[in-house]
Structures are given as C-alpha cells and as structure tokens.
C-alpha positions in Angstrom: -159.1 -184.3 -53.8 -158.7 -181.9 -56.9 -160.6 -179.1 -55.1 -158.4 -179.3 -52.2 -155.1 -179.6 -54.0 -155.6 -177.3 -57.1 -158.9 -175.1 -56.6 -158.3 -174.1 -53.1 -154.7 -173.2 -53.5 -155.5 -171.3 -56.7 -158.3 -169.3 -55.1 -156.1 -168.5 -52.1 -153.0 -167.3 -54.3 -155.3 -165.3 -56.6 -157.3 -163.7 -54.0 -154.1 -162.7 -51.8 -152.3 -161.4 -55.0 -155.3 -159.4 -56.6 -156.2 -157.9 -53.0 -152.5 -156.7 -52.5 -152.2 -155.1 -55.9 -155.8 -153.5 -55.8 -155.0 -151.9 -52.4 -151.4 -150.8 -53.2 -153.0 -149.2 -56.4 -155.4 -147.3 -54.2 -153.0 -146.2 -51.7 -150.1 -145.4 -53.8 -151.7 -143.7 -57.0 -155.0 -143.1 -55.4 -154.9 -139.3 -56.4 -153.3 -139.9 -59.9 -155.8 -142.5 -61.3 -159.0 -141.6 -62.9 -162.6 -142.2 -61.4 -163.5 -145.4 -63.4 -160.1 -146.8 -62.2 -160.6 -145.8 -58.7 -164.2 -147.2 -58.6 -162.8 -150.6 -60.2 -160.1 -150.9 -57.7 -162.4 -150.1 -54.7 -165.0 -152.7 -56.0 -162.1 -155.4 -56.3 -161.0 -154.5 -52.9 -164.6 -154.8 -51.4 -165.2 -158.0 -53.3 -162.1 -159.8 -52.4 -162.5 -158.8 -48.6 -165.9 -160.4 -49.0 -164.5 -163.7 -50.7 -161.9 -164.1 -48.1 -164.2 -163.6 -45.2 -167.1 -165.7 -46.6 -165.5 -168.4 -48.5 -162.7 -169.2 -45.9 -165.2 -168.4 -43.2 -167.6 -171.0 -44.7 -164.6 -173.5 -44.8 -163.8 -172.6 -41.2 -167.4 -173.1 -40.1 -167.3 -176.6 -41.8 -164.2 -177.4 -39.4 -165.9 -176.0 -36.3 -169.4 -177.7 -36.9 -167.9 -181.1 -37.6 -165.8 -180.6 -34.4 -169.0 -180.4 -32.5 -170.8 -183.1 -34.2 -167.8 -185.6 -33.5 -167.7 -184.5 -29.9 -171.4 -184.9 -29.7 -171.4 -188.4 -31.4 -168.5 -189.5 -29.0 -170.7 -188.6 -25.9 -174.1 -190.1 -27.1 -173.0 -193.2 -29.0 -171.6 -195.2 -26.3 -174.4 -194.3 -23.8 -177.2 -195.8 -26.2 -176.0 -199.4 -25.8 -176.4 -201.4 -22.7 -174.4 -204.6 -23.5 -170.8 -204.2 -22.5 -169.0 -205.7 -25.4 -171.3 -203.8 -27.7 -170.7 -200.5 -25.7 -166.8 -201.2 -25.9 -167.1 -201.7 -29.8 -169.2 -198.5 -30.2 -166.7 -196.6 -28.0 -163.8 -197.7 -30.1 -165.9 -196.8 -33.3 -166.8 -193.4 -31.9 -163.0 -192.5 -31.0 -162.3 -193.2 -34.8 -164.4 -190.3 -35.9 -162.3 -187.3 -37.1 -163.4 -183.8 -37.9 -163.7 -182.4 -41.6 -161.0 -180.2 -42.7 -160.4 -178.3 -46.0 -156.9 -178.6 -46.5 -154.7 -176.2 -48.2 -152.0 -177.9 -49.7 -150.7 -180.9 -47.9 -150.6 -179.7 -44.1 -152.5 -176.7 -43.5 -156.2 -176.5 -43.1 -158.9 -173.6 -42.7 -159.8 -172.9 -39.1 -162.0 -170.0 -37.6 -158.9 -167.4 -37.5 -157.8 -168.1 -41.0 -159.7 -165.2 -42.8 -158.4 -162.7 -40.3 -154.8 -164.3 -40.6 -155.0 -163.8 -44.4 -156.2 -160.2 -44.2 -153.4 -159.5 -41.8 -150.8 -161.0 -44.3 -152.3 -158.9 -47.0 -151.9 -155.7 -45.3 -148.4 -156.3 -43.9 -147.4 -157.0 -47.4 -149.0 -153.7 -48.4 -147.2 -151.9 -46.0 -144.1 -153.5 -47.0 -144.6 -152.4 -50.7 -145.6 -148.9 -49.6 -142.4 -148.7 -47.4 -140.4 -149.8 -50.5 -141.9 -147.2 -52.9 
C-alpha cells in the first residue's frame, strides 16, 4: 500500500521533473554551460530515460503477464474437473481472478504504453518551455 501510494507517485513526479529540467538545460543553455555540467545533464537525461523505460516497463510487464496468467487460469481450471457442481464452482472461482496492477494514485495503473506516454508528456513540456523562453 505504501509503495503504491507514496513511492510510485514520488518516483513518477521526481523522474518527470528532473528529466524536463535536464533536457531544457541542455537545449536552452547547451552552448553556454561548461563541459562538466554538459556531461552531468547528459548523464541525467540518459539515466532518467532508462529509469522511465525499465522501471515503468517492468510495472507494465507485470500487468501484461498477469493478464495472460488470469486468462490461462480461466481456461484451464474449469476443464480439469469432471463433476458438474465442482466445475460450476471452479468456473465461478476462476471468474473472480483479476490481474495485478501497479497503481499510480487512486485510479490510474501502469500499462504497456505508459513509458512512452510519459516521455511524450516530458517532450511536450520541454517544447512548451522552449517556446516561452
């Protein structure tokens, strides 16, 4: 519960904020900053792209694999029992299975396109910042 309510939301907000600031610093002040700062910001951007793709990709993989497992269990479990009353009970039990979801806040959960949506949001904010400056 704590991980889904606090840790995931904090990781999401921090990763997005730092990524936007680092890419904005590289694009807007790229020629004016020193080489160590340039390498630092480039390293931060690369690291955060990997964090977004790997971390949230893993969360999405958990959801995708659990969907396949639930579908498999719904097909296989009812077929193994021969008794009609037991088969009906097992079917009801199999219908109650639900896939695992890593929740972000109360309603949203991570699915397979979430990392790309996050990167699209970041680049949209960077473009907005560059248009303002």
